Every structure is written in C-alpha cells, then in structure tokens.
C-alpha positions in Angstrom: 0.0 0.0 0.0 1.1 3.5 -0.7 0.6 6.5 1.5 1.5 10.2 1.1 2.2 12.8 3.8 2.9 16.5 3.2 6.0 18.2 4.6 8.4 21.0 3.6 12.0 21.6 2.7 13.8 24.6 4.1 15.8 26.4 1.4 17.5 29.4 2.9 14.6 31.0 4.8 11.8 29.8 2.4 9.9 26.5 2.6 9.3 24.4 -0.4 6.6 21.8 -0.6 7.8 18.2 -0.1 5.8 14.9 -0.3 6.8 12.0 1.8 5.7 8.8 0.1 5.8 5.3 1.7 5.3 1.9 0.0 5.0 -1.3 2.0 5.5 -4.6 0.0 5.1 -8.2 1.2 8.2 -9.5 -0.6 11.8 -8.9 0.2 14.1 -9.6 3.1 13.3 -6.7 5.5 14.8 -4.1 3.2 14.3 -0.4 4.0 15.0 2.1 1.2 15.1 5.8 1.6 15.4 7.7 -1.7 15.0 11.3 -2.8 18.5 13.0 -2.4 18.5 12.6 1.4 21.4 14.0 3.5 23.0 12.2 6.4 20.6 13.7 8.9 17.7 12.3 6.9 19.3 8.9 6.2 19.8 8.5 9.9 16.1 9.0 10.5 15.3 5.3 10.2 17.6 4.6 13.2 15.5 7.1 15.2 12.1 6.1 13.9 12.4 2.3 14.6 12.9 2.7 18.4 10.5 5.6 18.6 7.7 3.5 17.1 8.5 0.5 19.3 8.7 2.7 22.5 5.4 4.3 21.6 3.5 1.0 21.2 3.7 0.8 17.5 5.8 -1.3 15.1 7.6 -0.9 11.8 5.3 -2.1 9.0 8.0 -4.2 7.1 9.2 -6.4 5.7 10.0 -4.2 2.6 9.4 -0.4 2.9 10.4 2.2 0.4 10.4 5.9 1.5 10.5 8.6 -1.3 11.0 12.3 -0.6 9.8 14.3 -3.5 10.9 16.3 -5.4 13.8 14.0 -5.8 16.2 16.6 -7.2 16.1 18.9 -4.1 18.5 18.1 -1.3 16.9 17.2 2.1 19.1 17.9 5.1 16.8 18.2 8.1 15.7 15.8 10.9 12.3 17.4 10.6 11.4 14.6 8.2 11.4 12.0 11.1 7.7 12.6 12.0 6.3 12.7 8.5 8.3 9.5 7.5 7.0 7.7 10.6 3.4 8.7 9.9 3.7 7.8 6.2 5.1 4.3 7.1 2.3 3.6 9.6 -0.3 4.7 7.1 1.2 2.5 4.4 1.2 -0.4 6.9 -2.5 0.1 7.8 -1.6 0.7 11.4 -4.2 3.5 11.4 -6.4 5.4 8.9 -7.3 9.1 8.7 -9.0 11.4 6.3 -7.1 14.5 7.5 -3.7 13.7 6.2 -3.9 16.0 3.1 -5.0 19.0 5.3 -1.8 19.4 7.2 1.9 19.9 6.7 3.8 17.8 9.2 7.3 18.4 10.7 9.2 17.1 13.7 12.3 15.3 14.9 11.8 12.1 16.9 13.6 11.1 20.0 14.1 7.4 20.7 11.3 7.3 23.3 8.8 8.9 20.9 9.1 12.5 22.1 9.1 15.1 19.4 11.9 17.6 19.4 11.8 21.2 18.0 13.1 21.8 14.5 14.1 24.8 12.3 12.0 26.8 9.9 8.6 26.1 11.3 7.4 29.7 10.6 8.2 29.3 6.9 6.4 26.0 6.9 3.3 27.6 8.4 3.4 30.3 5.8 3.7 27.7 3.1 0.6 25.9 4.5 -1.4 29.1 4.4 -0.2 29.8 0.8 -1.3 26.3 -0.2 -4.7 26.7 1.4 -4.2 23.9 3.9 -6.0 23.7 7.2 -2.8 23.8 9.2 0.4 22.3 10.4 1.4 19.6 12.9 4.6 20.6 14.5 6.6 20.1 17.8 4.9 21.7 20.7 7.9 23.9 21.4 7.6 25.3 17.9 3.8 25.8 18.0 3.8 29.4 19.3 6.3 30.4 16.5 4.0 28.9 13.8 0.9 30.4 15.4 1.8 33.9 14.4 0.3 32.9 11.0 -3.3 33.4 12.1 -5.0 31.9 9.0 -4.2 28.3 9.8 -4.6 25.8 12.7 -1.3 25.0 14.5 -1.4 21.7 16.3 1.5 21.3 18.7 2.4 17.7 19.6 4.9 16.4 22.2 4.8 12.7 21.4 4.4 10.5 18.3 1.3 9.1 19.9 -0.2 12.6 20.2 0.2 13.1 16.4 -1.4 9.7 15.7 -4.2 10.3 18.2 -5.0 13.7 16.6 -5.1 12.4 13.1 -7.4 9.4 14.0 -9.7 11.7 16.0 -9.0 9.8 19.3 -7.2 12.7 20.9 -8.6 16.3 20.7 -5.9 18.9 20.5 -6.8 22.6 20.4 -4.9 24.8 17.9 -2.2 26.9 19.5 -2.9 30.7 19.5 -0.9 33.7 20.3 -1.8 37.3 21.1 0.3 39.4 18.7 -0.6 42.7 20.5 0.4 41.3 23.8 3.7 40.0 22.3 4.6 43.4 20.8 3.6 45.2 24.0 5.8 42.9 26.1 8.8 42.7 23.8 9.0 46.2 22.3 11.1 47.4 25.2 14.8 48.4 25.1 17.2 48.3 28.1 19.4 51.3 27.2 18.4 54.9 26.9 20.3 57.8 25.5 19.7 59.7 28.8 22.3 57.2 30.2 25.0 58.6 27.9 26.7 61.7 29.4 27.5 64.4 26.9 27.9 63.4 23.2 25.0 65.5 22.1 26.6 65.9 18.7 26.9 62.2 18.4 23.3 61.7 19.4 22.2 64.2 16.8 24.1 62.3 14.1 22.6 59.0 15.2 19.1 60.5 15.2 19.7 61.6 11.6 21.0 58.2 10.7 17.9 56.5 12.3 15.5 59.0 10.7 16.7 58.3 7.2 18.1 54.7 7.7 21.6 55.9 6.9 24.8 53.9 7.7 27.0 55.6 10.2 30.7 55.4 11.3 31.7 56.6 14.8 35.3 57.7 15.2 36.9 58.4 18.6 39.4 57.4 21.2 38.8 54.5 23.6 36.2 55.1 26.3 34.5 58.0 24.6 31.1 56.3 24.5 31.0 54.9 20.9 29.7 51.5 22.0 27.1 53.0 24.4 25.8 55.2 21.6 25.6 52.4 19.0 23.8 49.9 21.2 21.0 52.3 22.0 20.1 52.9 18.4 17.2 50.3 18.3 15.4 52.3 21.0 15.1 55.3 18.7 14.1 53.4 15.5 10.4 53.1 14.7 8.6 50.0 16.1 8.7 46.9 13.9 5.6 46.4 11.8 4.1 42.9 11.7 5.4 42.4 8.1 9.0 43.4 9.2 8.7 41.3 12.3 7.7 38.2 10.3 10.6 38.7 7.9 13.1 39.0 10.7 11.5 36.1 12.6 11.9 33.8 9.6 15.6 34.5 9.6 16.0 33.5 13.2 13.6 30.5 12.8 15.8 29.1 9.9 18.8 29.2 12.2 16.9 27.7 15.2 17.5 30.8 17.3 13.9 31.2 18.6 12.9 30.0 22.0 9.3 28.8 22.9 8.8 32.0 25.0 9.8 34.2 22.1 7.7 33.2 19.1 8.1 36.5 17.3 10.9 39.1 17.0 9.1 42.2 18.3 12.2 44.3 18.8 14.7 45.3 16.2 17.7 43.0 16.3 21.2 44.2 17.2 24.0 42.0 16.0 27.6 42.6 17.2 29.9 40.1 15.5 33.5 40.0 16.8 36.2 41.3 14.4 37.6 37.8 14.1 34.4 36.6 12.4 34.8 34.7 9.1 33.2 35.8 5.8 30.6 33.0 6.0 29.7 34.0 9.6 29.3 37.6 8.6 27.7 37.4 5.2 26.3 33.9 5.2 27.0 30.7 3.3 28.3 27.2 4.1 27.7 23.8 2.5 24.0 24.3 3.4 23.7 28.1 3.0 22.5 29.8 6.1 22.0 33.5 6.8 24.9 35.3 8.4 25.1 38.2 10.8 24.1 40.7 8.1 20.8 38.9 7.5 20.2 38.3 11.2 20.3 42.1 11.6 17.6 42.5 9.0 15.4 45.5 9.9 17.8 46.2 12.7 21.3 47.2 13.4 24.6 45.6 12.5 27.3 47.0 14.9 30.9 46.4 13.8 33.1 47.5 16.7 36.9 48.0 16.0 36.0 48.3 12.3 39.6 48.3 10.9 40.4 45.1 12.9 38.1 43.1 10.7 39.7 41.2 7.9 39.8 43.4 4.8 38.5 40.8 2.4 35.6 40.1 4.9 34.7 43.8 5.0 34.7 44.0 1.2 32.0 41.3 1.1 29.5 43.6 2.8 29.7 46.2 0.1 27.2 44.5 -2.2 24.7 43.8 0.6 24.9 47.5 1.7 24.0 48.5 -1.9 21.4 45.9 -2.8 19.9 45.3 0.7 20.2 41.5 0.2 22.8 38.8 0.2 23.1 36.6 -2.8 24.7 33.1 -2.4 25.1 31.2 -5.6 25.3 27.4 -5.5 25.5 24.8 -8.3 21.8 23.8 -8.3 20.3 27.1 -7.1 20.9 30.7 -5.9 19.7 31.7 -2.5 18.9 35.3 -1.5 18.7 36.4 2.1 17.3 39.9 2.8 19.7 42.3 4.6 18.0 45.7 5.0 20.2 46.8 7.8 21.5 50.0 9.3 25.3 49.6 9.5 26.8 51.2 12.6 30.6 50.9 12.8 33.0 52.2 15.4 36.8 52.8 15.2 39.7 54.5 16.8 41.4 57.2 14.8 44.8 55.4 14.9 46.4 52.2 16.3 47.0 53.7 19.8 43.5 55.3 19.7 44.5 58.8 20.8 45.2 60.7 17.6 42.2 63.1 18.1 42.4 63.1 21.9 43.2 66.7 23.2 44.5 65.4 26.5 46.5 62.3 25.6 49.4 62.2 23.2 49.3 60.0 20.2 52.3 57.7 19.8 51.6 56.8 16.2 53.6 58.1 13.3 51.8 59.7 10.3 52.5 56.6 8.3 51.0 54.3 11.0 47.9 56.4 11.1 47.6 56.3 7.3 48.1 52.6 7.2 45.5 52.1 9.9 42.9 54.1 8.0 43.8 52.3 4.8 42.6 49.0 6.3 39.2 50.2 5.2 38.9 50.6 1.5 37.6 53.8 -0.1 34.7 52.2 -1.8 33.4 50.8 1.5 33.9 54.2 3.3 32.0 55.7 0.4 29.0 53.5 1.2 28.8 54.8 4.7 26.6 57.9 4.7 27.7 59.6 8.0 31.1 59.8 9.5 31.1 61.5 12.9 33.7 62.1 15.6 33.0 61.1 19.2 35.4 63.0 21.4 36.2 62.3 25.0 33.5 63.4 27.5 34.6 66.5 29.5 34.6 66.1 33.3 31.8 68.7 33.7 29.5 66.7 31.5 30.5 63.4 32.9 29.7 64.4 36.5 26.9 66.8 35.6 23.3 66.3 36.9 21.6 66.9 33.6 20.9 63.7 31.6 20.4 65.2 28.1 17.9 64.1 25.5 16.2 60.7 26.0 15.6 57.9 23.5 11.8 58.5 23.6 12.2 62.2 22.6 14.5 61.2 19.7 12.2 58.4 18.7 9.3 60.9 18.3 11.3 62.9 15.8 12.5 59.8 14.0 9.0 58.4 13.7 7.6 61.7 12.3 10.4 61.9 9.7 9.9 58.3 8.7 6.2 59.0 8.2 7.0 61.9 5.9 9.3 59.6 3.8 6.6 56.9 3.5 4.1 59.4 2.2 6.7 60.8 -0.2 7.8 57.5 -1.6 4.3 55.9 -1.7 4.2 54.1 -5.0 8.0 54.2 -5.6 8.5 50.5 -5.2 10.8 49.2 -2.5 12.0 52.7 -1.5 10.6 53.8 1.9 13.5 55.8 3.3 15.8 58.5 2.1 18.9 56.3 2.3 17.4 54.0 -0.4 16.5 56.7 -2.9 17.7 56.0 -6.4 19.6 58.6 -8.4 16.3 59.5 -10.1 14.5 60.0 -6.9 17.4 62.1 -5.5 17.1 64.5 -8.5 13.3 64.6 -8.0 13.2 65.2 -4.2 16.5 66.9 -3.4 16.3 70.1 -5.4 18.4 73.0 -4.1 18.2 76.8 -4.3 21.1 78.9 -5.6 22.7 79.2 -2.2 22.5 75.4 -1.6 23.9 74.7 -5.1 26.9 77.0 -4.4 27.6 75.4 -1.0 27.5 71.9 -2.4 29.7 72.8 -5.4 32.3 74.3 -3.0 32.2 71.2 -0.8 32.6 68.9 -3.8 35.5 70.9 -5.3 37.5 71.4 -2.1 37.0 67.9 -0.7 37.2 66.0 -4.0 34.1 64.0 -3.2 32.9 61.2 -5.4 29.5 61.1 -7.2 28.3 58.6 -4.6 29.3 61.0 -1.8 27.4 63.8 -3.7 24.2 61.7 -3.6 24.7 60.8 0.0 25.1 64.4 1.1 21.8 65.1 -0.7 20.1 62.2 1.0 21.3 63.2 4.4 20.2 66.8 3.7 16.8 65.5 2.8 16.6 63.6 6.1 17.6 66.7 8.1 14.9 68.7 6.4 12.4 66.0 7.1 13.3 66.1 10.8 12.5 69.8 10.8 9.4 69.3 8.7 10.8 71.4 5.9 9.5 70.8 2.4 12.7 72.2 0.8 16.3 71.6 1.5 17.9 74.8 2.9 21.7 75.7 2.8 22.0 74.9 6.5 20.9 71.4 5.8 23.6 71.0 3.2 26.2 72.5 5.5 25.4 70.0 8.3 25.3 67.1 5.9 28.8 68.0 4.5 30.1 68.0 8.1 29.2 64.3 8.3 31.7 63.3 5.6 34.5 63.2 8.2 36.8 60.7 6.4 36.5 62.6 3.1 38.2 65.5 4.9 41.0 63.1 6.0 41.3 62.8 9.8 
C-alpha cells in the first residue's frame, strides 16, 4: 500500500513543498530504502524512527518499505522529516487510517522514546501551509507558538508521536495553539538602554538621530572610552517600532537558524548583531555547504554593529559592500541561488589610529603619520563611500561626565525619527521598494533633493574642495533631505547641506 504525507524543505529562509511517500511490500528480506536525495541527517532518521515506534507502542510495517522524498532533485538535510516519515510508514502499513492527512503539513524530529523535538524553519512551513490553502500544520509543541503567528491556519503542537497519531485518528482532541500578537509586541518592544544614560555626546546623538530617521549607515570615530559602543547599542530604541510584516521577515531568519525560544515566538524588537572582528566571511555574510543567513541577514530590519572596524579582515569587509548597496545577500550554488534579505543599518566604530588617541586633546598619540595612514587604509575607499555619515566622538569632559543633567532621552529622539519616517513613507508611496531617504535611487534624488542657488553654491564648493565622489554627492543630498524632514521642511535649505557636509568626516582626511 502507498501513503502520502505533506511536509516541507527549508531552502534558505523559504519553505518548499515536499511529499513523503511510503510503500510497503510483502516480498523482500526486511529491506528499507530511503530515496530522494536525502542527506546524512535524513538517512539516519530510520535509526531514530524504529525505536520511537517501538517505544510508543507501534511497530515498523515491514518487511520491505520504500520511502521517497519528492521532489527527488532537491536536497533534504533536516531531521524534521522524522515525524512525516513515521506517519507515512504507519499509514502505508495500515496501522491506522485518517481522512485528515492532506489537510496538514507535518514536521518534527523524533527522540528514541517517541518524544518530538523542535526543528528549524517552522514559521516558513506555516506560511507555506497558508499559501497552499491547507487547514494547518502539525509541529513540535515547542515550535507551535512560532507557527501560530500565522493566524489563518490551525497550528497543532504535539509532544509525542502518539499525540500526532491520536489527533489524526480523532481519538485525541488537541486545540490549535494561539498567540496574542498585540500582547507580544507590548511585552517585547522594550529596550534596556536609553540615551539619557549617555553623558554628553549631544553631537553624536544628533548624528545618530539623523541616521535613524533616514536609515543611513554611520561610522563613529573616537578614542577608547569616549562612548561609541554605548551610543551604538542604544540605536534600536530610537528606531520606529517593527511592523508585523517586518517582524515576520526577521523572525523567519531566526527560525531558519533555530534561534527562537518557545517564549519568544516572534521578533518584536529590532535585532542588534555585534559580531567579533575575528568573524569569518561566512559567519558575517552567510554561506556554508548548506547556505544559512549570516550576521548581516540576522540584523535584517535592525542594526549591525561592527566595533573595532579596521580590525576586521579586509576581504571580509569587502564582502559587505554589495549587501549594503542591494539590501540583500546573494549566495550562488551549483543547483540554485539563495537570497537572504539584509535591509540593515550599519553602525561601525573605530579608533582614529592604532593607539587610539590621535584626536584626543588630553593624551598624546604615539603613532607616526605613516602608521595612522596605514591604519585608515585597512578600510577601502569604496566601503567608506557606502557609509553615509562619519562622525567624531570626542572624550567626554569632566563637567558633562559628572553633571546632573541627563540630556535628551531615547523617547524624545524616537518621536522625531517616527515623524520623519512618516514623511518619507508618504513621499515615496508608489515608488516601489523605496521607503526611506537612504534607499533613494539617483532618479529620486534628483526629484526630491532640489536646491536653491545658495544650496547649489555650497554643495559645489564642498565637492570641489574635498574632492568627493559622485556617490558621496548623492549621500550628502540624501542626508540633507533627512535633516529637512526632521525639521518638517518641504525644501532643503543651505544649513541642511552644511550640516550634511560635516558628516563626511573621512572625506576630509582625519
């Protein structure tokens, strides 16, 4: 007898439909065949399924069983096929019958005692079930809250193999798992750090507010202990709250890596990823034999903070140039090409020289001019060109460090940022993927960044004296547009251009 169970294959962060077919024949000598381009984790599933069936009170249908995972030309590399294979084999062996098998996508890894362990990519599988018009998914109980954020399907969480069989036969009534999205966002959309904790650095806070308002990349330059890391890690608290669509995109990334916990079914806060400067290219950008998203994609709709920027391997840094431009990571393989979204805000921090005190007014720099130049040359010009804002973070004076005033708070900055983002959404409505000033194309820059005579003269002078590139020219206009939006100005004024030019710190050579 032949049976068919519906499951899914995780490719990158997307799920592809997969049918698990089982055939039980009377002839043969106890042969078990598993076909369909199965990887080691799937081939080993038989060794898990046999004791799981026995310890759950069932038996392997034998004597000759063929399991086919279709489509046969797509690699399968997940233990999530354990449960659908076991169900398909039992159905083919007439151990139970059900009329619900076509209504659900089934995923789950089996333990030897019949328990069902959590697996990766359940959210994508739930979205696939909704797209196919199925009733729901049967998944490990620990993954059920994650899948339940897709509210158009039933999510059946099971802890044991017997639970899945009991539900399919109607002998065990299991209620679909539900989650309250409003409650999750209210509980999770909280940030620990506040800009009122940072003493001084009002100029740095201003630059970060502009970066957040226009989704611009930013580089912080200053001596050790000046507060660069404190400033950077508080950026998510001034960014607009995640929308449900953004949250689902980010959650799929974490789900595909198995980084979600049962008590965190949805990413409701903007992620902040802080990879170490010793990170490999695959860890930062993504890749591997089975391609997985790297730190850039895990920071999708959030912040990628690269501290000690020049200490990263130069070839590794060069690999982030294309994602910064295209807002996605493309990983080609022989049989397919995977794309991981990477709409990030890059925040980098660096010392101005190897010893760190080149710009410190109180401490003497011990580096020679050549050492300073070589240190800065660790970051290529094309990469610097892709960072919109370069701002100096000087040491905090004693008066500000010990003062009683706290300065502007994150909530105050966030109000300005949210208002500026609203203006940009209304401006770019109908302009495709563009929603912020940082992503404006050259055509949109010409359309929305028009200058008066004084502004033209000021920009021309900056371009001539500083020798700026065409990309830097457009970035100055984009930053100027953001500054104007923060002040609710319809036109870009000369003072907006002047401030934007000041944020091209490295173009003026430290």
